[in-house]
TORKOL-4160 file (C-alpha; in steps of 0.2 Angstrom, whole numbers, padded with zeros to 4 digits, m for minus):
246
<pt num="1" X="0101" Y="0134" Z="0008"/>
<pt num="2" X="0089" Y="0148" Z="0004"/>
<pt num="3" X="0070" Y="0146" Z="0006"/>
<pt num="4" X="0069" Y="0146" Z="m0013"/>
<pt num="5" X="0082" Y="0133" Z="m0015"/>
<pt num="6" X="0073" Y="0122" Z="m0002"/>
<pt num="7" X="0056" Y="0124" Z="m0010"/>
<pt num="8" X="0063" Y="0118" Z="m0027"/>
<pt num="9" X="0074" Y="0104" Z="m0019"/>
<pt num="10" X="0058" Y="0098" Z="m0010"/>
<pt num="11" X="0047" Y="0098" Z="m0026"/>
<pt num="12" X="0061" Y="0089" Z="m0036"/>
<pt num="13" X="0063" Y="0076" Z="m0022"/>
<pt num="14" X="0044" Y="0073" Z="m0022"/>
<pt num="15" X="0044" Y="0071" Z="m0040"/>
<pt num="16" X="0059" Y="0060" Z="m0041"/>
<pt num="17" X="0054" Y="0047" Z="m0028"/>
<pt num="18" X="0036" Y="0046" Z="m0034"/>
<pt num="19" X="0041" Y="0044" Z="m0052"/>
<pt num="20" X="0054" Y="0031" Z="m0048"/>
<pt num="21" X="0041" Y="0020" Z="m0038"/>
<pt num="22" X="0028" Y="0021" Z="m0051"/>
<pt num="23" X="0039" Y="0016" Z="m0066"/>
<pt num="24" X="0037" Y="m0002" Z="m0063"/>
<pt num="25" X="0019" Y="m0001" Z="m0058"/>
<pt num="26" X="0012" Y="m0002" Z="m0076"/>
<pt num="27" X="0020" Y="m0020" Z="m0076"/>
<pt num="28" X="0012" Y="m0025" Z="m0059"/>
<pt num="29" X="m0004" Y="m0019" Z="m0067"/>
<pt num="30" X="m0002" Y="m0030" Z="m0082"/>
<pt num="31" X="0002" Y="m0044" Z="m0071"/>
<pt num="32" X="m0014" Y="m0040" Z="m0061"/>
<pt num="33" X="m0025" Y="m0042" Z="m0077"/>
<pt num="34" X="m0016" Y="m0058" Z="m0082"/>
<pt num="35" X="m0020" Y="m0066" Z="m0064"/>
<pt num="36" X="m0038" Y="m0061" Z="m0065"/>
<pt num="37" X="m0041" Y="m0066" Z="m0083"/>
<pt num="38" X="m0033" Y="m0083" Z="m0079"/>
<pt num="39" X="m0046" Y="m0086" Z="m0066"/>
<pt num="40" X="m0061" Y="m0079" Z="m0074"/>
<pt num="41" X="m0059" Y="m0089" Z="m0090"/>
<pt num="42" X="m0063" Y="m0104" Z="m0080"/>
<pt num="43" X="m0080" Y="m0098" Z="m0075"/>
<pt num="44" X="m0094" Y="m0109" Z="m0082"/>
<pt num="45" X="m0106" Y="m0100" Z="m0094"/>
<pt num="46" X="m0122" Y="m0105" Z="m0103"/>
<pt num="47" X="m0125" Y="m0108" Z="m0122"/>
<pt num="48" X="m0128" Y="m0089" Z="m0123"/>
<pt num="49" X="m0111" Y="m0084" Z="m0115"/>
<pt num="50" X="m0120" Y="m0079" Z="m0099"/>
<pt num="51" X="m0111" Y="m0083" Z="m0083"/>
<pt num="52" X="m0119" Y="m0097" Z="m0071"/>
<pt num="53" X="m0123" Y="m0093" Z="m0054"/>
<pt num="54" X="m0115" Y="m0110" Z="m0048"/>
<pt num="55" X="m0105" Y="m0117" Z="m0034"/>
<pt num="56" X="m0091" Y="m0119" Z="m0044"/>
<pt num="57" X="m0091" Y="m0101" Z="m0050"/>
<pt num="58" X="m0092" Y="m0095" Z="m0032"/>
<pt num="59" X="m0078" Y="m0106" Z="m0027"/>
<pt num="60" X="m0067" Y="m0098" Z="m0042"/>
<pt num="61" X="m0071" Y="m0081" Z="m0035"/>
<pt num="62" X="m0063" Y="m0085" Z="m0018"/>
<pt num="63" X="m0046" Y="m0087" Z="m0027"/>
<pt num="64" X="m0046" Y="m0070" Z="m0034"/>
<pt num="65" X="m0039" Y="m0061" Z="m0019"/>
<pt num="66" X="m0024" Y="m0071" Z="m0016"/>
<pt num="67" X="m0020" Y="m0072" Z="m0035"/>
<pt num="68" X="m0020" Y="m0053" Z="m0037"/>
<pt num="69" X="m0011" Y="m0049" Z="m0021"/>
<pt num="70" X="0003" Y="m0060" Z="m0027"/>
<pt num="71" X="0005" Y="m0052" Z="m0043"/>
<pt num="72" X="0005" Y="m0034" Z="m0036"/>
<pt num="73" X="0014" Y="m0036" Z="m0020"/>
<pt num="74" X="0029" Y="m0045" Z="m0026"/>
<pt num="75" X="0047" Y="m0044" Z="m0019"/>
<pt num="76" X="0052" Y="m0031" Z="m0032"/>
<pt num="77" X="0037" Y="m0021" Z="m0027"/>
<pt num="78" X="0042" Y="m0021" Z="m0009"/>
<pt num="79" X="0060" Y="m0016" Z="m0014"/>
<pt num="80" X="0053" Y="m0002" Z="m0024"/>
<pt num="81" X="0041" Y="0003" Z="m0009"/>
<pt num="82" X="0057" Y="0002" Z="0003"/>
<pt num="83" X="0066" Y="0014" Z="m0008"/>
<pt num="84" X="0052" Y="0025" Z="m0010"/>
<pt num="85" X="0050" Y="0027" Z="0008"/>
<pt num="86" X="0067" Y="0035" Z="0009"/>
<pt num="87" X="0060" Y="0051" Z="0002"/>
<pt num="88" X="0053" Y="0055" Z="0019"/>
<pt num="89" X="0070" Y="0056" Z="0026"/>
<pt num="90" X="0076" Y="0064" Z="0011"/>
<pt num="91" X="0062" Y="0078" Z="0012"/>
<pt num="92" X="0066" Y="0079" Z="0031"/>
<pt num="93" X="0085" Y="0082" Z="0029"/>
<pt num="94" X="0081" Y="0096" Z="0015"/>
<pt num="95" X="0070" Y="0106" Z="0028"/>
<pt num="96" X="0081" Y="0103" Z="0043"/>
<pt num="97" X="0095" Y="0110" Z="0033"/>
<pt num="98" X="0086" Y="0126" Z="0030"/>
<pt num="99" X="0079" Y="0127" Z="0048"/>
<pt num="100" X="0097" Y="0125" Z="0055"/>
<pt num="101" X="0102" Y="0139" Z="0045"/>
<pt num="102" X="0090" Y="0151" Z="0053"/>
<pt num="103" X="0088" Y="0143" Z="0070"/>
<pt num="104" X="0105" Y="0136" Z="0075"/>
<pt num="105" X="0104" Y="0121" Z="0085"/>
<pt num="106" X="0085" Y="0123" Z="0090"/>
<pt num="107" X="0079" Y="0108" Z="0080"/>
<pt num="108" X="0089" Y="0095" Z="0093"/>
<pt num="109" X="0078" Y="0100" Z="0107"/>
<pt num="110" X="0062" Y="0092" Z="0099"/>
<pt num="111" X="0071" Y="0079" Z="0088"/>
<pt num="112" X="0060" Y="0065" Z="0094"/>
<pt num="113" X="0043" Y="0074" Z="0089"/>
<pt num="114" X="0050" Y="0079" Z="0073"/>
<pt num="115" X="0055" Y="0060" Z="0070"/>
<pt num="116" X="0038" Y="0055" Z="0076"/>
<pt num="117" X="0029" Y="0065" Z="0063"/>
<pt num="118" X="0040" Y="0057" Z="0049"/>
<pt num="119" X="0037" Y="0040" Z="0055"/>
<pt num="120" X="0018" Y="0042" Z="0056"/>
<pt num="121" X="0019" Y="0047" Z="0039"/>
<pt num="122" X="0029" Y="0033" Z="0033"/>
<pt num="123" X="0018" Y="0020" Z="0043"/>
<pt num="124" X="0002" Y="0027" Z="0035"/>
<pt num="125" X="0010" Y="0026" Z="0017"/>
<pt num="126" X="0016" Y="0009" Z="0020"/>
<pt num="127" X="m0003" Y="0004" Z="0025"/>
<pt num="128" X="m0010" Y="0012" Z="0010"/>
<pt num="129" X="0003" Y="0003" Z="m0003"/>
<pt num="130" X="0003" Y="m0015" Z="0005"/>
<pt num="131" X="m0010" Y="m0027" Z="0010"/>
<pt num="132" X="m0022" Y="m0016" Z="0018"/>
<pt num="133" X="m0024" Y="m0002" Z="0006"/>
<pt num="134" X="m0022" Y="m0014" Z="m0010"/>
<pt num="135" X="m0035" Y="m0025" Z="m0003"/>
<pt num="136" X="m0048" Y="m0012" Z="0000"/>
<pt num="137" X="m0044" Y="0000" Z="m0015"/>
<pt num="138" X="m0038" Y="m0012" Z="m0028"/>
<pt num="139" X="m0044" Y="m0030" Z="m0026"/>
<pt num="140" X="m0061" Y="m0027" Z="m0016"/>
<pt num="141" X="m0069" Y="m0017" Z="m0031"/>
<pt num="142" X="m0064" Y="m0031" Z="m0043"/>
<pt num="143" X="m0071" Y="m0045" Z="m0031"/>
<pt num="144" X="m0088" Y="m0034" Z="m0030"/>
<pt num="145" X="m0090" Y="m0034" Z="m0049"/>
<pt num="146" X="m0086" Y="m0053" Z="m0051"/>
<pt num="147" X="m0099" Y="m0056" Z="m0037"/>
<pt num="148" X="m0112" Y="m0046" Z="m0045"/>
<pt num="149" X="m0109" Y="m0054" Z="m0062"/>
<pt num="150" X="m0109" Y="m0071" Z="m0056"/>
<pt num="151" X="m0124" Y="m0069" Z="m0045"/>
<pt num="152" X="m0134" Y="m0061" Z="m0058"/>
<pt num="153" X="m0128" Y="m0071" Z="m0073"/>
<pt num="154" X="m0120" Y="m0057" Z="m0082"/>
<pt num="155" X="m0112" Y="m0058" Z="m0099"/>
<pt num="156" X="m0095" Y="m0065" Z="m0099"/>
<pt num="157" X="m0089" Y="m0055" Z="m0113"/>
<pt num="158" X="m0095" Y="m0038" Z="m0105"/>
<pt num="159" X="m0087" Y="m0044" Z="m0089"/>
<pt num="160" X="m0071" Y="m0046" Z="m0097"/>
<pt num="161" X="m0072" Y="m0030" Z="m0106"/>
<pt num="162" X="m0076" Y="m0020" Z="m0091"/>
<pt num="163" X="m0063" Y="m0027" Z="m0080"/>
<pt num="164" X="m0049" Y="m0025" Z="m0093"/>
<pt num="165" X="m0054" Y="m0007" Z="m0096"/>
<pt num="166" X="m0054" Y="m0003" Z="m0078"/>
<pt num="167" X="m0039" Y="m0013" Z="m0073"/>
<pt num="168" X="m0028" Y="m0007" Z="m0088"/>
<pt num="169" X="m0036" Y="0008" Z="m0093"/>
<pt num="170" X="m0036" Y="0017" Z="m0109"/>
<pt num="171" X="m0026" Y="0028" Z="m0119"/>
<pt num="172" X="m0033" Y="0044" Z="m0110"/>
<pt num="173" X="m0035" Y="0036" Z="m0093"/>
<pt num="174" X="m0023" Y="0027" Z="m0082"/>
<pt num="175" X="m0028" Y="0009" Z="m0076"/>
<pt num="176" X="m0033" Y="0007" Z="m0057"/>
<pt num="177" X="m0018" Y="0003" Z="m0049"/>
<pt num="178" X="m0008" Y="0017" Z="m0058"/>
<pt num="179" X="m0020" Y="0030" Z="m0052"/>
<pt num="180" X="m0020" Y="0023" Z="m0035"/>
<pt num="181" X="m0002" Y="0022" Z="m0033"/>
<pt num="182" X="0002" Y="0039" Z="m0040"/>
<pt num="183" X="m0010" Y="0047" Z="m0029"/>
<pt num="184" X="m0004" Y="0039" Z="m0014"/>
<pt num="185" X="0015" Y="0042" Z="m0017"/>
<pt num="186" X="0013" Y="0060" Z="m0023"/>
<pt num="187" X="0000" Y="0065" Z="m0008"/>
<pt num="188" X="0009" Y="0056" Z="0005"/>
<pt num="189" X="0025" Y="0066" Z="0002"/>
<pt num="190" X="0017" Y="0082" Z="0000"/>
<pt num="191" X="0006" Y="0080" Z="0015"/>
<pt num="192" X="0021" Y="0075" Z="0025"/>
<pt num="193" X="0032" Y="0090" Z="0018"/>
<pt num="194" X="0017" Y="0102" Z="0024"/>
<pt num="195" X="0014" Y="0093" Z="0040"/>
<pt num="196" X="0033" Y="0093" Z="0045"/>
<pt num="197" X="0036" Y="0111" Z="0041"/>
<pt num="198" X="0021" Y="0116" Z="0051"/>
<pt num="199" X="0026" Y="0106" Z="0066"/>
<pt num="200" X="0044" Y="0114" Z="0065"/>
<pt num="201" X="0039" Y="0132" Z="0062"/>
<pt num="202" X="0026" Y="0131" Z="0076"/>
<pt num="203" X="0040" Y="0124" Z="0088"/>
<pt num="204" X="0052" Y="0138" Z="0083"/>
<pt num="205" X="0039" Y="0152" Z="0084"/>
<pt num="206" X="0039" Y="0156" Z="0066"/>
<pt num="207" X="0024" Y="0167" Z="0061"/>
<pt num="208" X="0028" Y="0172" Z="0043"/>
<pt num="209" X="0025" Y="0162" Z="0027"/>
<pt num="210" X="0033" Y="0165" Z="0010"/>
<pt num="211" X="0022" Y="0161" Z="m0004"/>
<pt num="212" X="0032" Y="0152" Z="m0017"/>
<pt num="213" X="0028" Y="0142" Z="m0033"/>
<pt num="214" X="0026" Y="0143" Z="m0052"/>
<pt num="215" X="0012" Y="0148" Z="m0063"/>
<pt num="216" X="0004" Y="0134" Z="m0074"/>
<pt num="217" X="m0010" Y="0136" Z="m0086"/>
<pt num="218" X="m0022" Y="0128" Z="m0072"/>
<pt num="219" X="m0016" Y="0140" Z="m0059"/>
<pt num="220" X="m0030" Y="0149" Z="m0050"/>
<pt num="221" X="m0030" Y="0168" Z="m0048"/>
<pt num="222" X="m0028" Y="0167" Z="m0029"/>
<pt num="223" X="m0012" Y="0158" Z="m0032"/>
<pt num="224" X="m0007" Y="0169" Z="m0047"/>
<pt num="225" X="m0008" Y="0184" Z="m0035"/>
<pt num="226" X="0002" Y="0177" Z="m0022"/>
<pt num="227" X="0016" Y="0171" Z="m0033"/>
<pt num="228" X="0016" Y="0188" Z="m0042"/>
<pt num="229" X="0017" Y="0197" Z="m0025"/>
<pt num="230" X="0031" Y="0185" Z="m0019"/>
<pt num="231" X="0031" Y="0191" Z="m0002"/>
<pt num="232" X="0030" Y="0186" Z="0016"/>
<pt num="233" X="0013" Y="0183" Z="0024"/>
<pt num="234" X="0010" Y="0183" Z="0043"/>
<pt num="235" X="0000" Y="0169" Z="0049"/>
<pt num="236" X="m0016" Y="0180" Z="0054"/>
<pt num="237" X="m0015" Y="0185" Z="0035"/>
<pt num="238" X="m0015" Y="0168" Z="0028"/>
<pt num="239" X="m0030" Y="0163" Z="0040"/>
<pt num="240" X="m0039" Y="0178" Z="0034"/>
<pt num="241" X="m0038" Y="0172" Z="0015"/>
<pt num="242" X="m0049" Y="0157" Z="0021"/>
<pt num="243" X="m0064" Y="0168" Z="0017"/>
<pt num="244" X="m0058" Y="0172" Z="m0001"/>
<pt num="245" X="m0064" Y="0164" Z="m0017"/>
<pt num="246" X="m0050" Y="0150" Z="m0020"/>
């Protein structure tokens, strides 16, 4: 497999695994909103529709975390996540095929190190997409909004509209769960791919890099120049570009 084929296959693999995981996230997001609305519609309000800072409302608030978590982290969600994590093995296999073609059996010498790089990436991704990450990035912000509105006697209508917009998004903006999972899935695979290539290249003593990619409407001049030149760069040349305007 050539370096260009390796790049294309890696990029397609990242897109495939990310898109496949996020295909069902929209459903999880709608279920999340359903769970939240089912909870907040029981909040006590005054005659003007303002939320009462009552003990019952604060007690209702305490049920939100569990309700939302159950709607997001379903058995199907865990199944989709397990399938997504297979993308790390897929990327490793693609890169290993290329490196074995240029370095014979050298990869076997440090295979435990290379597997550790992969496993660390998998563990970090699982942490982000399961309870810890979902609680910190998705549920806690919702709890904060609810707490502020309950303790300050905010408008129930405004609360409902704000939460709905944040959670479900709008025609020109993804909802909170979709934004989060798309970022994590794409970034985690790309970062692993870069880290793995860097680790193997260093182990094999490789000091030249080939700048590969495609030009988009948003491409910066720095990237356009490198893709147009399409040549190998020594490690020191790459380091020197850190002083340029990206």
